[in-house]
C-alpha positions in Angstrom: 0.2 0.0 0.2 1.5 3.6 -0.7 1.9 6.2 1.8 2.4 9.8 1.5 4.4 12.4 3.2 4.4 16.1 2.9 7.5 17.6 4.1 7.2 21.5 4.8 8.2 24.1 6.6 4.3 25.8 7.7 1.5 25.3 5.3 -1.1 28.3 4.3 -4.2 27.7 6.8 -5.7 28.4 3.8 -4.4 25.8 1.7 -4.0 23.5 4.5 -8.3 23.9 5.0 -8.2 23.1 0.9 -6.1 20.1 1.3 -8.3 18.4 3.8 -11.7 19.0 1.9 -10.4 17.0 -0.9 -11.1 13.1 -1.4 -8.0 11.1 0.9 -6.7 14.7 1.5 -6.0 14.2 5.4 -4.4 11.0 4.6 -1.3 12.1 4.3 1.3 12.3 6.8 2.5 16.2 7.3 5.7 16.5 8.9 7.5 19.7 9.4 10.8 20.3 9.5 11.6 23.6 11.1 12.4 22.6 14.3 15.7 20.3 14.2 16.0 16.3 15.2 16.8 15.8 18.7 20.0 13.6 19.4 17.6 10.7 19.3 15.5 11.3 15.9 12.4 9.4 14.7 12.4 7.7 11.9 10.5 10.3 10.3 13.0 13.2 11.9 15.9 10.9 10.5 14.5 10.3 6.6 13.5 14.0 6.2 16.3 15.6 7.9 19.0 13.3 6.1 17.8 12.1 3.4 15.1 14.6 1.7 15.8 17.7 2.5 19.3 17.5 1.5 18.5 17.7 -2.3 17.7 21.0 -1.9 14.4 21.1 -3.3 12.0 24.1 -2.9 9.3 22.8 0.2 7.2 21.3 0.4 7.3 18.1 -0.6 5.8 15.3 -1.6 7.1 12.0 -0.6 5.5 8.3 -2.0 6.5 5.7 0.2 6.0 2.6 -1.5 8.3 -0.8 -0.6 10.8 -0.6 -3.5 11.8 3.3 -3.3 10.6 6.8 -2.0 9.6 9.0 -5.1 10.2 13.0 -3.5 8.4 16.3 -5.6 8.1 19.2 -4.7 4.5 21.1 -4.5 5.6 24.6 -6.3 4.8 26.0 -9.6 6.3 29.3 -10.8 7.2 29.7 -7.4 3.1 29.0 -5.7 2.4 25.8 -3.9 0.2 24.0 -6.2 -3.7 23.9 -5.9 -4.5 20.4 -3.4 -6.6 19.4 -6.1 -3.4 18.8 -8.1 -1.8 16.3 -5.3 -3.9 13.5 -7.2 -2.7 13.9 -10.6 1.4 14.5 -9.4 1.4 11.4 -7.8 -0.3 9.5 -11.0 3.1 10.4 -12.9 5.3 10.4 -10.0 6.6 7.0 -11.4 8.5 8.7 -14.2 8.5 11.9 -12.9 10.2 12.3 -9.6 12.8 15.0 -8.7 14.5 12.5 -6.6 14.3 8.7 -5.7 15.5 6.8 -2.9 16.1 3.0 -3.0 16.9 0.9 -0.2 20.2 -0.7 -0.5 22.4 -2.6 2.0 24.0 0.1 2.6 21.7 2.7 3.4 19.3 4.7 0.9 20.9 5.0 -2.5 19.7 8.3 -4.3 19.0 9.3 -8.0 17.8 12.7 -9.3 15.1 13.0 -11.3 13.6 15.6 -13.4 15.1 19.2 -12.9 14.0 21.3 -9.9 12.3 24.1 -12.5 9.8 21.2 -14.0 7.0 20.5 -12.2 4.3 20.5 -14.9 1.4 18.0 -13.8 0.0 16.5 -17.0 -3.9 16.7 -16.2 -6.8 15.2 -18.0 -7.1 19.0 -19.1 -3.8 19.6 -20.4 -0.2 20.5 -18.5 
């Protein structure tokens, strides 16, 4: 089963309100990355601060968690948050259009870069 994490440094209340109105919108785990992790980070703190944020991608980010890999994509287009209603379309194409891919290996997580950060167009039934 797929899980999603939204890694952010604060979300605008109107955007979050709209996200929660969307079908499945409340199912995204939201992690505020503003506080630095403590000496013993939780698994989500470790993942966000050690592996996801070091890519230097614009925040907020959505992370699709699957058994084979984690796919990361930022949620900005032209320096503005995408609409919460666009997230399902983004997730539909994240298998081939991710900004970063993290695959588990025996040594940890192996990172692979994907599409450039400035490419965040989303294909939808209505066009890009």
